[in-house]
N, C-alpha and C positions, 0 to 999 in steps of 0.2 A: 517515565511512567512511575507510578507509585509502587514503592517496594513495602512499605509498612505503613500502619495507620496508628497514631497515638493521639490522645487528647489529654489536655492539661486542666486541671481543676484547682482553683483557690481554695485553701482551707485554713481554718484558724489555728490548728495544731497539726503539723505534718505527722508526728509520731502517733498522736491519738487516731487520726484518719487512717494511717497505715495499718494500725491494729484492727481497727473496724473493718476495713476491706479484706484483710488476711483472715479475719474470723469468718466472714461470710464466704470465704473460698477462692479469692484472688491470689495469685502466687507471687512472691517476691520477684522482682526482675533485676539481677545483679549487674546487668550491663550498665545502667545509668546511676548506680550508687544508691547511697542512703544516708541521710544526715537530717538535721533539724531544718534545712533549707530545702529539701526535696526528697521525694520517695518515688518508686517506681514499681508497678505491679502489672502483671499480665492478667488479662481477662479472657477465659475461655480457650478453647482448642486452637483457635487461630492466633493466640497469643497477641491480641490488641493490647497496646501499651497505655496504662493510665499513669499519668504524671501528677504528683501531688506537690504544690508549691504553697508557701506562705502567702497570705493575701497581698501583702506589700510588694512582694516579688511579682506576683501575678499582675498586680496594677502596673508595675514598671514595664513588664513585657507588652502589655495591651495598649498602655496609654490610656486607660479608660477606669471608671470606677466600677466596683464590683456591685451588682444589683442586690437588693434586700431581697432574698428568696423567701422570706415570711410572707411577702405580698404578692408574689408572682414567680413564674418560671421562665427561663429562656430556652431550655432544652429538656427533652426526656429521654434517657439513655434506656434501650431495651436490651435485655438479656434472655436468649434463648434457653429453655429448659427442656429435658428430655422426657419429662412426665408431669403429670399433675401433682404427684408426691414430690418431685424435686421442686416444684414452686412452693409448696407448703414448708418443705425442709429449709429452703433459703429464707423465707420469711420468718421462721423460727430463729435462725442465725442472726437475721438483721436485728430482731427485737432483743435478743440476748447480747449482741454487740452494741446496743444503744441507739439504733436507728428507729425510725417510726413507720407504721403502715399507714399511707394516706388513702389507700383504695383496697378494700379487703378482696379476697379472691373471689372471681365471677367465673361461672362456667357458662360459655355460650354455645356449647355442643361441639364446636370444632376448635375453639380456643379457651384456654383456661388461664387467667392471669390475675395480677395484683400489682399494686404500686407501693413503693416504699421511699422514704427520704434517708439520706445518709446524715452523718453528724452535723454537717454544714447545710443541710436543706437541699441539696441537689436531689432531683427526682429521678427515680429509676422504675422501669417495668420489668416484670419477670413474666415470661410467657411460654406456655406449652400450647403448639399449634398442631393439630392433626389434619393435614392437607387433604386426606382423603374424605374428610366431612366438610370441607369448606364449601359453603354455598356458591353456586355458579352464578354469574352475573346475568 
């Protein structure tokens, strides 16, 4: 049975990416260490682990090339927010930390969210959802 969940991302500069994610609210994870060859952070209350590796190391792990994220996406990571204000606050932190907003905040009544890209172009959603207002199928 699965005990933990973590995901690995290739980055151009481990320390710059670590600084970016720390500035937007991810917490350092001392369990996996920190160096120019890797960094580890916790995401959210469940402490999902984000591992950052230099692109060369990531290519060695996967045995594949890293896609050009300026021309496409492979995955969209989603982060749950506790309020609309928290969505907006996170977006402000993203811009201040050097990330970009690719989808401005939208209010759909029951869901409020936006999209941003980190320093390496990986795409993320931040969403606030009010299940009490969710449309019924």
